[in-house]
N, C-alpha and C positions, 0 to 999 in steps of 0.2 A: 625551197626560198622557206624562210623561218619567222616566223612570228616577231619574234626579238632578237638581236643579237645579243651575242652572247661573249664573254672575258676568256682571256687565254686560259686553257684547262690548267699548265702548270702552275699557274698562281693559286686555281683554286683548290687542288690536291696538295699543294703544300701549306695549303690555310692559310693564302691571302686572300679574303674575302672584299672583294672590289662592289662597289655598286655595280649590278648589272644594266647591261645597253650600251649600245655606242649612241655617238652622236643626235642622230637621227631620231632614235628611240627618245631619249632625254628631251629633245626639243618639243615632242608630242605626248607627252605625260597626259594621262586621263585621269581624274578623279577617280579614286577607287569606288567600285560599286556600291560597298558599304564600309562607308567612314566613321569608326568608330574609336579612332586614338587620336586623344586630344592634341592640339597643336598643328604645325604649318604641315601641308603637304610634304615637302620635302621629308620631315620627318618620318611618314609614313612610306614611301615608295624608296627614300635611301636605305641602302643597306649596311651602314655601319654600326659597329658593335656598340650599339648605346640603348641601357636599358632603359624601360619605360617606368617611371616613379611609381609605386602603388598609392602616392598621396593623390594623382590623376582623377578627378572624379569621375564615373561609370556613365556610361550613356544608357545603360539598358538595367532593368532592375532585377529580372531573372537569369538564370543561369542558363549557359548554353553549352552544347556539344557538340565542338568539332572531329568530325571522324576525319583521318587523313588516311588512305593506302594509295596502295598504285591505281588499280582502276575504279571509278563511279559506280554505283550499283544501278547502271543504267544500260539499256538496249538501245543500239541506235541504229536507221537504216535511211537509206537515202528514200526521196520521194518520187513516185514514179515520172512527176515530170522533169524527174532530173534538177528539182529547182527547191534548193533547202532540204531540210531531214525533219525525220519525225523522231520521236525519244518517247521511251517508256520507262517504266520501272522495272529492274528483272530479281523477279520474287525469289528466285534462288539464290541469291547474293547474302550472302551471311552478314554483311556491313546495313543491309535493309533489314533484316530481320531482326538484330538486336537493339532496333530501336523499342522493341516490346517490352524490355527490361528498364530502359530509362522513364522519371518521371512524365506522365502525361502533358504536365507544362513547359518541358524543357525542350527548347527549341534544338534541333539538330539541324548543322550544316555538313556538307561532303566536301571534299577536296582531294581530286585525284582525277587520272587519266581516262580517256574516251578510248574504247577500242577498234576506233574508226578513224581513217585519216580525215581531216577538216581542213578545206583549204584555206590559207592565212586571209583572205578577204573575207572569209564566213565566220570567223572565230570570234570577231567581236559581239556579232549577232547572235551566234549562238552562248558563248557566256553569258549573254544576258537574261538570254530565254531561260538558260537552265537554271539561273539564279533567282529570278522569279518564277518559273514554274514548278520547279524542283530544289529548289536552296542547294544545289551543286555549283561548284565553282571548278569549271575544267581547267586543268593544265596541260598543255600544247609544248609536248617535246618535239626539237627538230628531229628530222630522221636520223640524221647522222648518230645524235647523240642517244636517242630512244635505242638503236641498234645495238649500240656499244653499251649503255645501261643495262639494257632487259636481257636481250639472245646474250651479252659478251659478258658483264660482270655478275649479273646475279644468275643468268641458267649457266655460265660455263665455269663461275668461279666459285661464287657462294654456294649455289643449290649443289652442288655434288660434296663440298667440304662438308656442309650441314650436313648431309648424308652418311658423312664415312668417309668420303671417298679422297682419297689423295693423287695430285696428278703424277703416277708413275713413267706414264709413258712419255714418249720424246717427242709427240706431236706437240708443237710449238702451241697449236690454239688450246691446250690444255693448262699451259703452264701461265704464272702469272704476267699479267700485261697492265703496266701502269698507266696506260692509255685508256685503259677500262676503267681502272679506278679512278681515273679525274672526270670521265662522265658519268660516273655514279656519283660522284661528288655534286657535278653540275645538274645533274636532274635532282637530286635531294635540294639543292638552290634553287629551283624553278619552284618546285613545289612549295619551299618556304614563302617566297615570295606571293603566292597565292592567299597563304595563312597571314601574311601579314593585312594582306586588302579585307580582310573580313573579320579580324580579332578585335575583342574586346577583352587585353590580359587581365583585368581585374575579375572579370565575372564568368568568362569561357573556361570550360575544361576543353583539353587537347588530346587525342586519343588517337595513335598514330600505331598502325598496323603493318607488321611483318619486315620481312628482312632486306626489301626491296628500299626501305627508308629509315635504316639501321643511325644514320648520323645526323638526320632532319632535327633530333634532340637538341644538337651543338646549335644549330643554327638559328634554333626559335629560344633557346635560353640564353643565348649572344645578347637577342635583342629585347628579350621580356623575363629579368631573372625572377621575377616571383609566378611567374605563370603556370598552372595548374596541368599538366601533363602527365600521362600515361602511353605505355606502348606493350604491346603483345605482341609477343614473336609465335608464329602459327607453323614453324616447321623445327626440326629436332635444333637442339644444339650440341654441336659435338664434345666430345671429351678433350680436355685441356691438350693433351698430346696432339689431338687432331688441329685444333682449332692454334695451336699455337704457331703452325706452320704457315698460317699468313702472312703473308710481309705486313701486312695492316691492320695487325690485329689490336695493337693497343689505340689507333686512333678509332675503330668500331666501340670498341668496350667503353672508352671515356665516353664517346658520344652519345651510347645507352645509358651512361652514368648522369646524363643531364635531365634524363625521366624523374617523375617522381615515384611512378611506380613502374614493374617490369612483370610480365605477364609470361608463365607458359605454361604450357597443358601438362606437364606430368613434373613430378619431383626428378626424374632424373636429369632432364633439360635443366631444371634450375640447379641442381646440385653441380654440372659441366660447368654453368655459369659463373657460377659462385668459387668455383674452381680456379680457374680462369682469373677469377678477379684476386684470389688469393696468391697465385703463382707470380701473376706479370705486375700487379699493383699492389701486394701488400695489404690487399683489404679483407679483413676476417667478418663474417657473416654473425649475428645473433638473434636469437629467438627469443619474444619477449610474448608473454600470453598467447602464444599459438602463431606471432606472425615472425615473419626472416626479414630481417632489416642488413643493411648494407651503410656505417656509417664512412661518411665521404666528405668530408671539409667541411663539418659539420651537418651536413644534411642527412637525411636518415632515408635511403633509398628502399621501398619497400619491394619485398618479391613475393607475387603472387603465383600460385600453383591451384588452377580451375582447368581443368577440359574443358571446350566448348559443347555446346549441345545444339539438336535439330529443333527446326520452327514446327512443332507437331500440328498448328492450322493450316500449314503449307502441304503437309506431308498429306492429309483429312482432305484437303481438296483438291489434289491431284489423284486421289484414290477415287472419287466421285467422276472426275474427269475420266479417268481410265474405265469404271465402271460404264459411263455413258457411251463411251467408243467403243464397248465391248470387249476392248483389248485384253482381258484377262480371261476371258469365254474362249475367243478365239486362240489363245495362246495354249489353254487348256486343251481344246479339239488335237493342236498341232503335237502336241506332246502326251498324250492320252496313254496312259498305261506308262509313262516313263516314268524316272525320280530324277529330277533335277538340282543338279547342284548349280550353284550362280557366283561369278564371279564380275564384279565391273570395277574396273580399273582407267587410269589416265595412261597414255602409253609416255613411260619414262622407265628408264632404265632401274629404278628401283623399287618397281612395284612387283617384282618380283614371279611374273605373268608365267613364264616358261617353265619356272619350279612349279607353279600350278597345274601345267599340264602335262608335265611330267611325272607328278604325282598322281594325278588321273591314270595315266598310263601306268605306273606302277599298282595302284589298287585294282584295275582290271584284270592284271596279270596275276597277280596276289589272290583276288576274289572274282573267281570266273564267274559266280553266279549273275554278276552285275554286269555281262557282257550283255547288251542287248536291252536292259533295262536302265541303265545309268547314264544321265547326259550332263557334261558341263557344257554350260552355255557362257560362253566369255564375252563379255562386251567391253570393248576397248575403245575409250573417250579419245576424240583426237588431242594431240600434244598441245601442251599450252605456250609452248616458244621453241626454238630451235636449240634444244636440249641436245646431249653430247651421245652419239652410238643410238642414236635412234633409229635409221635405217637398219643399221645391222640386229638391232633387235626385235624389230619389225620381222626382220627377214628369218629370225629364228624361228621365232613364234609362228610363222605361217608355215616353217617348213617341219614342225613337229604337229601340228595341227593337221598336216597334208599326210606325214606319215602314222599317226597313230588311227586316223580314220580310215587309209589304206588295209592297216592290220585289222582293226577290230569291226569296222563298218560294213554294214550289211544292205540290202534292199529295205529301203525306208528307216534305216537305224544309221545314224552319225554319231560317234561318242564325244565327238567337240564339234557344238558351233561356235563358230569364231564370229562374232558381229566386228566389224570394222569401220564403222561409222558412227558419227554424230546420233545418239537415239535419243528421242524425245523423252522428256521425263514420266509422261503417262505411260511411255512402252515401258521405261524401267519400273516404274512401278509394277507393272501389271506382271515384272519378272520376277520381282519382290515378293508376289502374293501366291505363286504359283511354286517356289523355290523351297525344297525340303532343309535345302541348308545353303549356306553362304559361306564365301572360301576367301578368305584374304591372306595372303603369303607374301604381302611387302617386305624386302629386306630393311628399310627403315622407313618409317612417314611419320610425320608430325602430329596428326592426329587421326585420319580416313575417317570420315562418318558412314560410310556404306552398311557397317552392320547396325549403327542406331537408327538409318532408314528401314532397312530389315524389319526390324523387330515391328516398329512402329505399325508397318504395312501388316505384317502376320497379326497384328492384333485386330484389325478391319474396321469397318466403320457402321452404324448402324442403316439397315436399309438397304444393304448392299446386295445384290445378285451373284454376283460372281468375285469380288473383293471378299475375305473372311465377313462374313457375318459376325456381330456382335456376341449373339447367343452360340457362334460354334465354337469348340473347345480349342483354345488357342496354343501353337506349339511351334518352335523354330530351334535352329540349333544354327550354331558357330563355330569353326573353325577358323583362327586367326593367329597371325604371326607374331609372336611377343614382343617383336621392335615395332609396334606401331601405337601410336599414344592413347586410344580407346581401351588397350588391353587390360590393364590394372583396372578400367572400371566394369568390365564384364567378365566378374568371376565365373559367371556359370560354361563361358566357353571354351573350347577344346584350345590350349593355347601351343601352337607348334614352332620348332626353329625351323624357318621356311628353305633352310640348306640341306635339311635331312628331308631329303625327299623319300625317303619309306616310311618313316617317322609321321610326313605330312600325308601319305597315301594311306595309312591306317588311322588316320585321325578323321580321313575322310567316310571310311568305312565304320567306323566306331558313329559317326554322326548320322549316317542314315540307317542305322541298326539298331539305334536307340529304339527302347519302349515310347510309344506314345506318354504314358503318363510321366516319363523322364523329361522329356519335350515340354510337356505343360510344364513342370515345375520350375526348369532352365529359363522357359520362358516368362515367364510370370517373375520370376528376380528380375531379369534384365527391362522388363518392359515398368517394373517399379522405378526403376533407375534412371530410366530414358525419359519416362514422363514428366518427371521431377526435375529432373535437370535439364533443362532445355535451356536454347537460345537466349531466352528473357535470363531464366535463373542467373546463368553466366555473365549477361553483361550490366543487370544489377548487381551482382557480388563484387564484379570489377570496379562500378562506379561507387558503392561504398566505401571501397580500400584506397581508392582513390581520394577520394573526399578525407577520408582520415590520416592518409599519408602528406596530404596537403597540408592539413591543418596544420600541424608542427613546425613550417616552413613560414607559415605566415605571422606566427607568434616572434621570428628572429630579425635580427639587420643581415641584410644581403647585398654581396657587390660582387662583380665578376673579375676573374683573374686568370691570367695564361691566354696564349697565343696559340691560333691554329686550331686542332682539336685538342689539344691542353688545357683549352677553356675549359672552366670550371665554376660554380657558384659558390662562395663561403658563405653558409650562413652560423651566425652566433647567436648566442641568447644576449639579448640587449645589457645585461651586466655584465657581458664579457668583451672584454675590449684588447685593441694591443696597447700596449705601455707605450705613455707619450713619454719617450727621452726629457722632451723641456720639462715636464709637470713633474718629473723625478728628480730631475735636477734640482729643481728651485725645492723641492723639499729637503733636497740632501743638501744645500747650502744652508737652510735656516735652522735643522737640526744641533742639538747638542751631544747627544750620544746615539750612537748608529749599531745597528746589528745586521751584520750584511750573511746569508747562508747560503751557501753554492754547492748545489752536486755536480760531481766530475764529469762522466761518461755520456753524451748526450747533451751537456750545457755547454760545460767550456772545452769538451772536447769530443769531436763529431764519431757520432756510434761507428761508423763503417772507415774509421781511418786504421792503420794497422799500428803505426807507431803510436803507443797510447801515453806518451811523456808529453808534458805542455811544452808547447811553445815559447821561444825567449817571450814573445808579443805578451802572454798568458802570464808568466812570470814574473815580468816589469810590471804590467797591470797589478797583478795581487799584491806585486812589493809596496806599492803604492798607494793602494787601498788600507794595506794593512799597517803601513807607517804612520797612519795618520792618530792622532792620539783618540780624535773623538770616536774611533772605529774599532768595534770588535767584529774582525772576519773568519769566517770557517768554511774549508771545504769539507761536506758532508755526503760522505759515499759510501759506499759498499764493498770498494776496495780493502784490501790488506795495508796496514799501517807500515810494514816497511815498505814496500813501494811508493806511497805516497809520502813517508818520509823522505826517501831517495830525492823524488822528483821537485819537492818543495822545500828542498835543503836551503836556501837561498833565502825564503822569506822567511825571516825569524823571527816575528809576530804574528806571523799567519798562524791559527787556528785548526786542526784538524780533527775530526771526528772519520774516525775507521771502521769498516764492517758495520754501516747502520747505527755507530753508536757505541758499538760495545767496549771500544777503545776510544779515548779521548784526550787530545793534549792541546794547551791553550796557547802555545808558543814554543818556539822550538829549543829553548832552553829551558823549559819544563817537562817534568817525567809524565810519563803515560798514565793515564786513570782507566781504571777498570770497571766500565758503568754497568756491567752484568751482573744481576745477582747470584749467581750461580757459576762456579767454577768447575763443575761437574761435566765431562764430554763424551761421558760413556755413551751417549745414542751415537755418538756417530759409528761407532762400530755395528750398529745395526743398520743405520742410514747408507753407509758406504757401500757395503756389497748389493745391496738393491741398485745405486746409481751403476755400480760397476755391469749389474745384467742388462741394463738399457743402454747405456754406454758401448756395449760389446756388440748388442742387435741393432745399434745406431749409426751408421758411417757419419761420420760427420761431427760427432756429438765428443763432449769431454767434461772431465770433473777437475772444480777447481777446490781444492783443501784449502781455508783460511782457519784462523785460529779459532773461532768460533763459530763457523758453518762453513757448510758444505753446497758448493753451487755446482748444478747440473746445466749447461750451456746446450746449445742445440743448433746456433746460429748458421755452422757451417752443412747442418743436414738437410736431407728435402725439406721443405716445407712443410707440405702435408705430411709427412711419414713424423718429423720431429714434432707438430703440433701434437699429434693423434699420441705419440711416447709420453708425451710431456703429463697428457691428461692421464694417459693411464698409471705414468707413475706418481705422479700427484694425490690418487686415489691410494696405491701400494704405500709411498711413505706414511701418510695419513692413516692408514690403518695400523702399519707395525711402529709409528711410534706415539699411537694414541695414548700413553700412561706417560710419557716424556715431558719434562718443559721445554718443549720446542714448538716452532710454528712453521708449518710447509707453506710457501708461496710460490706462486708463479709470476715470472716477470715478462720483460721482453726476452723472447729466446733463453728464457733462465726457469728452472725450477731450484731454489734455494730452500733448504733448513739450518734455523738460524734461532738463538734461544728466545723464547716467549717475552722477555722483559725489555728488549730491544727494539729501537725503532727511530728513524730520524726525527718522527714527530716527540721523542721524549729528549732526544738532542738541541732541539730547538727551546723546549721548554726549561730546559738546564741551563743554558747559556742566556734565557731572559729571565730567569729565578735569579741568578749569579749578577747579573747588571744591577738587576733592582735589589739586592743585599749588599750593594757597595752603594747606594742612593745613587746610583747612574742608570734609573730607568729609561728603557730605549725610548725614544720619539723619532724614531726612523726604523723602520724595518725593510729591508730586501730579502727575499726569499725566491730561488730561482731554482727547477728543476724539470725532469723532463718523464720519469714515470710512474708506477705506480706506489713504489716506497717515498717518493716525493711528494706523495697526495696526505702522508701523515705530517709532514711539515706544515704543508698549507693549512690542514685542519687544528693545528694547534695556533698558527699567525692568525686566523679569521676570527679565534676564540680569547685571544692572550689578552686584549683590552679589557673585557669582561672581568677576566679573572684577576685584573689590579697586577700584573708583572708586567705590561708596559704602559708608557703615558698615558694618560686620555685622550691626548689630543696628536695623539703619535700618530704618521705618514705611513702607511702599511700595503707595501707594493709585493702581492704576493704573485709569481710570475711561471707558467708553465711554457717549456719549449715545441712549437706546433700549436697548430689548431684544432684543438678536442676537446672533449669532456673533461672537466676537472674541475677542483673546489679550490684551483687558484682564479683572481678575478679577472686577472692579465695575461697575456700572451706574447711572444716574440716568436717569431719564424722557424730560427735556426740558430746555432750556436754561433754563426757569423754576427747574429744582431745582437748574440747575449754579449759578446766582445765588444763589440762596438758601444754598447751600453756602458759598461763597464770601464771602456776607456773612458768614456765623458765623465764618470765619476772620480776617477782617478785626476784627470785634469783639474777639477774643482779641487782634489785634494792639495794636489802639489801646488795651487795658488793660494790656500788658506792661509799659512803664513803669512805669505805678503798683503794680504786683505787685513789679516789683525794691525799689522803694523804700521800702515797706513791709515788706516781707518777709512779706507775708501769706499765709505758706504752704497756708492752707485753701484759698484761690483756683484751688490746684496742682491741688484732687484730684479725680478724676473723680466 
């Protein structure tokens, strides 16, 4: 039985997000427990992709934090009389502990599921109680959805893939199953509905946690365009080669990019994510004053790299609990005279438990002195879900333990103590206190806080009789896998490749053989880091960066575009807006002298077109515009003059500026002018051999030799390698051409070397000055381009009126193609819109003789 009926899964996974709930559910809609969105109730409950305007007044005066995760930080158990439930905080939950880093006056609400099944008849009462008592909003997932969402897609698809495991097996349960993806989308949808019930979109921050909810940002951003939202991934993020095998790879990437900030534990995970964005979406990251950011439709998504820490206060309280229960004293007596090595891991195929046990066996063989003295205590926490291969792994571990104990064991001594049960936290702390060394051999792990907890426990507390006293010398040793998230921050640990059993065994021997002085130094170094970079430090830092990331968005105009998981918010500077064709045509009709400057590739010709010659439609439009006696029309391109001349041969009055303006021709019957100051191209003999070196080394790259320039293009090369080679070549060319009169510039998939005194901006200035000299100062300017070289034109156009080379009342339309940072004031989305806009102007030019003959002034009105 379900708490709410739910819609067709196929609709959800395909991106059709209808309102949830059947007829019966809709008929008994309840007022949300915290109603904070202004408007009618239907606007809150209905899940249409309608953004809440930022003009709506807020109902609260202070910021709130809504933390959304798969599970609430609560413990639940049935009451003894079997009537109702009792709830308490889970003190070990990271979600609860992170509150210490948030401002004291910030209200924190939680949205998540419970670890227990609540009968649908009790769900409303439980929801109200948890909201009132704990400020928690539970999400109740139907049993079939939960099984497919968590045990299915999360644990059998995402978890293995994010830990670098591809589904090579022919077992169908390991292959991608679209029904599991549909359940994942539906579960995220249900979490979203709970967020809607409590959100104040103007004031609240939303912090989403982990891989269970990676598409949730899209649901939230569709409804609230300006909401302040962060996401933190607690698992690894795989390399692009691994991630790209996921059939829904782009849907998840684009959903994550609806966040304002995305956090990772290590730079490796962030680097892999950025590489995926580059290879799949063509997005390049930038670093500004130490912050990494991705430009995505006018928004800057911050990338945060910060490993999480532990809660020092919680560790100390548990140590006191263990002291009171005499757990440490008990274990010291049990293992008296033994050297304890400790492992604490979840039952999971990626924890490398058996590799650790085999390394222990190898150490006992290679170093017989430890036989009878060294003991590996391996605690295995119960599996968190129905992961893959758990039964096989468990049997393998058990078999290894039994074999080693048979070979090396003796009365009163077992080299492997395998604890396969849920161990209370006080008992774990007691083991930390007596262990000489902690071993972590995970083959891949997002973070792993076991080493941090061990270091804190070895530091001890004041007044302890059995745990280490604060006055005792502090020492600890760590042997940790280089493939876990905490490894980079523990520089004093002995790092190992867990797959190399022999090297791991030698590291274990080194750890327990090291002198006390060295152990103390390493412990002091680690404790300084662990105690200062705790969970409060992590959450405080993330909130500060979230505030900074969201500030920029609040200053911009925003609106949502796109369907399904292609939805995104476009954010533009208030002064940067889409070109209004009607307003421009109106100005065009009023003008007496017009200048029209057009880039070619990416402006009137799509960048990805194989045939680069202009279409008949484009030629017809340009011919109509250039034939108008009021117009001066130029194609301003980086291409060579021969190809441009051939392509536009039919447009007799069209001006052409080739090779960024080195060559210029005012019309078909005029001669080419050489606008460059230098005709010495000896520098090409220096630059071309350098380019050839990189071309030979970069498959898919080529050199284009022009009359005045050399261009190395890598559009068909591997994106990552080509970009790296371009940066290297840029430095190389700048170095060898330092004394030559040339400029080395990078563009869209190109590196170009050209004369210094040539640019599209100088072409624009020359055209405006020529018109001014003829007494025909331009009172209408249209300048359209799409890449960096066109920014020179936009810069000249914006300052031309103040320099008196344009009429003081001139209508100026500097327009870039695509929504991106630009010196232009306007934009059009693509080449199709550019062509349509030019066609509108051409129609007016064709009609202008008729207007003058008939004197029909009504045709001139806007």
